[in-house]
C-alpha positions in Angstrom: 6.9 -8.7 222.2 4.5 -5.9 221.2 4.3 -5.9 217.4 1.4 -3.5 217.0 1.2 0.3 217.0 2.5 3.3 215.2 5.0 5.9 216.1 3.5 8.9 218.0 4.7 12.5 218.1 7.9 11.5 219.9 8.9 9.2 217.1 8.4 6.2 219.3 5.7 3.6 219.9 4.7 0.7 222.1 7.3 -1.4 220.1 10.2 0.9 221.0 12.7 -0.4 223.5 14.6 1.4 226.3 17.8 1.3 224.2 16.0 2.8 221.2 14.4 5.7 223.1 17.8 6.7 224.5 19.9 6.0 221.4 22.7 8.5 221.0 22.1 10.2 224.4 25.1 10.7 226.7 24.2 10.5 230.3 27.8 10.9 231.6 27.9 13.1 234.7 24.3 12.3 235.7 23.4 10.3 238.8 20.1 8.3 239.1 18.3 6.3 241.7 16.1 3.4 240.5 14.0 1.7 243.1 12.9 -1.9 242.5 16.0 -2.4 240.3 16.5 -6.1 241.0 13.3 -7.2 239.2 11.6 -6.8 235.8 11.6 -3.4 234.2 13.7 -2.0 237.1 16.6 -4.2 236.0 16.3 -3.0 232.4 15.9 0.7 233.5 19.1 0.5 235.6 21.0 -1.3 232.8 20.1 1.1 230.0 20.7 4.2 232.2 24.2 2.7 233.0 24.7 1.9 229.3 24.2 5.6 228.6 26.8 6.6 231.1 24.6 7.5 234.1 25.8 6.6 237.6 23.0 4.3 238.8 22.2 3.6 242.4 20.0 0.5 242.5 17.6 0.8 245.4 16.6 -2.7 246.3 15.0 -4.7 249.1 17.2 -7.7 248.6 20.8 -6.6 248.4 22.1 -10.1 247.4 19.7 -10.1 244.4 20.7 -6.5 243.6 24.4 -7.4 243.7 23.8 -10.2 241.2 22.1 -7.8 238.8 24.9 -5.3 239.3 27.5 -8.0 238.5 25.6 -8.9 235.4 25.5 -5.3 234.2 29.2 -4.9 234.8 30.0 -8.1 232.9 28.3 -6.6 229.8 29.2 -3.0 230.4 32.6 -3.0 232.1 32.8 0.8 232.4 29.3 1.2 234.0 29.0 3.0 237.3 26.5 1.0 239.4 26.0 0.8 243.1 23.5 -1.1 245.3 21.8 0.3 248.3 19.1 -1.3 250.5 15.6 0.1 250.8 12.4 -1.5 251.8 9.4 0.6 250.8 7.3 -1.4 253.2 9.1 0.4 256.1 9.4 4.1 256.6 12.4 3.5 258.9 14.2 1.8 256.0 13.3 4.6 253.6 14.7 7.2 256.0 17.8 5.1 256.5 18.3 4.9 252.8 17.8 8.7 252.3 20.1 9.5 255.2 22.9 7.3 253.9 22.5 8.7 250.4 22.6 12.3 251.6 25.6 11.5 253.8 27.5 10.0 250.8 27.6 13.5 249.2 26.4 12.1 245.8 24.4 14.4 243.5 21.0 13.3 242.3 19.7 14.2 238.9 17.1 11.5 238.3 14.8 9.6 240.6 12.8 6.7 239.2 10.2 5.5 241.6 9.7 2.1 240.0 9.2 -0.4 242.8 5.8 -1.6 243.7 3.5 -4.6 244.5 0.3 -5.7 243.0 -3.0 -7.1 244.5 -1.7 -9.0 247.5 -4.1 -10.3 250.2 -4.9 -7.7 252.8 -1.6 -7.0 254.6 -0.3 -4.2 256.8 3.0 -2.6 256.2 5.6 -2.4 259.0 4.0 1.0 259.9 0.5 -0.6 260.1 -0.8 0.9 256.8 -2.4 -1.1 254.1 0.5 -2.5 252.2 -0.3 -1.4 248.6 -1.0 2.2 249.7 2.1 2.1 251.8 4.5 0.6 249.2 3.2 2.0 246.0 2.3 5.5 247.2 3.6 6.5 250.6 7.0 5.0 250.1 7.8 6.9 246.9 6.1 10.0 248.4 8.4 9.9 251.5 11.5 9.0 249.5 11.0 11.9 247.1 10.4 14.4 249.8 13.5 13.3 251.7 15.7 13.5 248.6 14.2 16.7 247.1 16.7 19.1 248.7 19.6 17.0 247.2 17.9 17.2 243.8 17.4 20.9 244.1 21.1 21.5 245.0 22.2 19.2 242.1 20.0 21.1 239.6 21.2 24.4 240.8 24.9 23.5 240.8 25.0 21.4 237.6 22.6 23.7 235.7 20.9 20.5 234.5 17.3 19.7 234.7 16.4 17.2 237.5 13.8 14.6 236.7 11.4 12.6 238.9 9.6 9.7 237.3 6.7 7.8 239.0 5.7 4.5 237.5 1.9 4.3 237.6 -0.6 2.3 235.5 -3.5 2.7 233.1 -5.4 0.8 235.9 -5.6 4.1 237.8 -8.8 4.7 235.9 -10.9 2.1 237.6 -10.3 1.7 241.3 -12.7 2.2 244.3 -15.8 4.2 243.3 -14.9 7.0 245.8 -11.4 7.3 244.3 -9.2 7.5 247.4 -10.7 5.9 250.5 -9.1 8.3 253.0 -11.3 7.0 255.8 -11.0 3.3 254.9 -7.3 2.8 254.0 -7.0 0.1 256.6 -10.5 -1.3 256.4 -9.9 -5.0 255.9 -13.6 -5.9 255.6 -14.1 -3.9 252.4 -10.6 -4.4 251.0 -10.3 -5.5 247.4 -6.8 -6.3 246.2 -7.3 -5.2 242.6 -9.1 -2.0 243.6 -6.5 -1.3 246.2 -3.8 -1.5 243.5 -5.7 0.8 241.2 -6.2 3.3 244.1 -2.4 3.3 244.7 -1.7 4.0 241.0 -4.2 6.9 241.0 -2.2 8.2 244.0 1.0 8.1 241.9 -0.6 10.4 239.3 -2.0 12.8 241.9 1.3 12.9 243.8 3.2 13.6 240.5 0.8 16.4 239.5 0.9 18.1 242.9 4.7 17.8 243.1 5.0 19.3 239.6 2.8 22.2 240.6 4.9 22.9 243.7 8.2 22.6 241.9 6.9 25.0 239.2 5.6 27.4 241.8 9.0 27.4 243.5 10.8 27.9 240.2 13.0 24.8 240.6 14.6 23.2 237.6 13.1 19.8 238.3 10.3 18.1 236.4 7.9 15.3 237.7 6.1 13.0 235.3 4.2 9.7 235.6 3.8 6.8 233.2 2.1 3.6 232.3 4.8 1.0 231.4 2.4 -1.2 229.5 1.3 -4.8 230.1 4.5 -6.7 230.5 4.8 -10.3 229.0 5.4 -13.1 231.5 5.3 -16.9 231.5 2.4 -16.8 233.9 0.0 -18.8 231.8 2.4 -20.8 229.7 1.8 -23.9 231.8 -2.0 -23.7 231.7 -3.4 -26.0 228.9 -6.7 -24.3 228.7 -5.0 -20.9 228.2 -2.2 -22.1 226.0 -3.8 -20.4 223.0 -3.9 -17.1 224.9 -0.2 -17.5 225.9 0.7 -17.8 222.3 -1.4 -14.8 221.3 -0.3 -12.7 224.3 3.3 -12.7 223.3 2.4 -10.5 220.4 0.2 -8.0 222.2 2.0 -7.6 225.5 5.4 -5.9 226.0 8.7 -7.6 226.7 11.0 -6.2 229.4 13.0 -3.9 227.1 9.8 -2.4 225.8 8.3 -2.1 229.3 11.2 -0.1 230.5 11.2 2.3 227.5 9.0 5.0 228.8 10.9 5.2 232.1 14.2 5.6 230.3 12.6 8.1 227.8 11.4 10.3 230.6 14.8 10.0 232.4 17.1 11.0 229.6 15.4 12.0 226.3 15.7 15.8 225.6 12.3 15.8 223.9 10.7 16.1 227.3 12.9 19.0 228.6 10.7 21.3 230.6 7.7 19.0 230.5 6.2 18.4 234.0 3.0 17.0 235.4 2.6 14.9 232.3 1.3 11.3 232.0 3.1 9.1 229.4 2.5 5.8 227.7 4.6 4.2 224.9 7.1 7.0 225.2 4.4 9.6 224.3 2.3 11.9 226.3 -1.1 10.5 227.0 -4.4 11.7 228.5 -5.0 10.4 232.1 -8.4 10.1 233.9 -10.2 13.2 234.8 -10.0 12.2 238.5 -6.2 12.1 238.3 -6.2 15.8 237.3 -8.4 16.9 240.3 -6.2 19.6 241.9 -8.2 19.6 245.2 -8.0 15.8 245.5 -4.2 16.0 244.8 -3.8 18.6 247.6 -5.9 16.5 250.0 -3.8 13.4 249.2 -0.6 15.4 249.7 -1.6 16.6 253.2 -2.9 13.2 254.1 0.4 11.6 253.1 2.4 14.2 254.9 0.5 13.4 258.1 1.0 9.7 257.7 4.7 9.9 256.9 5.5 12.5 259.6 4.1 10.3 262.3 6.3 7.3 261.6 
C-alpha cells in the first residue's frame, strides 16, 4: 500500500483508492467497456464502476475467469449490471467480432477503458504476425476504439453526456528504444528487447490518445480521450526470495495496492473534475507532464497512419 505523497490539485494522491476518487458519483445510466477486466486493476476498475451504477461490460480473453469475477462482483453488489464478452487483443479477428457483437446488441457506450496489456514477453508474434506487445498494447486498443467510435458518438449525441476514452499507459513510456517508434523494425527479432518493446507500446498509447483527442476536438464531438500511468502495483513477486525479503517488506509501503492502482482509471471515467479535459496524461488522479516525445504531433500522425494501414490489412 502506498503511504507516501500529498494531495494534488484534484484533491487526491497516490494513496487514494478507486472508491475514494468516485465517492458520491452516480453513474446510473452510463455504459462502460473495460478490457482486461478479469485481472489486476481491471477487476477493480470494473467493480468500482459497477458499484457507482455503471453498466459494465467486461472485455476478457478468458470468459470462464471473467464470469467468476462477475459472480464475485454480483455477490457483493447484488444490483450491479455486469456482462462478460470475449475479446482477445492478440487477434484482430477477435477484436472485430467483439465490436460487431457489441454494436449489434444496440447498447450505448459512454466509457471505454483500454486497460488490457502484456509486459516484456520473449519475442512473439500476434495471430496477425505482428510483434505481440505492439499488437496487444497498441494496435488492439487502436482498432477497438476506432470500431466503437461511431457508437460512442451516437451515445454522446443522444444522451447529451460526455463520452470518455481512457488508455492505460505507463511512466515507462519515457525510456524505450532510442528512435522512439521503430516503424521499420516492429518485427525485427534480432534487435528485439522485451523491456524496450513494452516502453515503445506505452509511448504509442500516449501518441494514440493525443491524436485521437485532436481529431475528436476538430470534429466537435463531445468525447474526451486521456491516458494515464496507474502506478507500480504491489505483487507477491519477490516475497519468496530470501535475498530480497527486505525489499519485499519495504516495497509494500512504496508500491500501490490494487484499489490504489485502479484509482486514476476510475477518476478519468467518472469524476466531473475532468469534464472537458482531453489529450491529458494523468498519474495519481492528477494531471501530469508526459515526455516531450509523447507530445510530438507529427510522430502521433505518423503512428496513426501506420496503425490504420496495419489494422486495415487484417
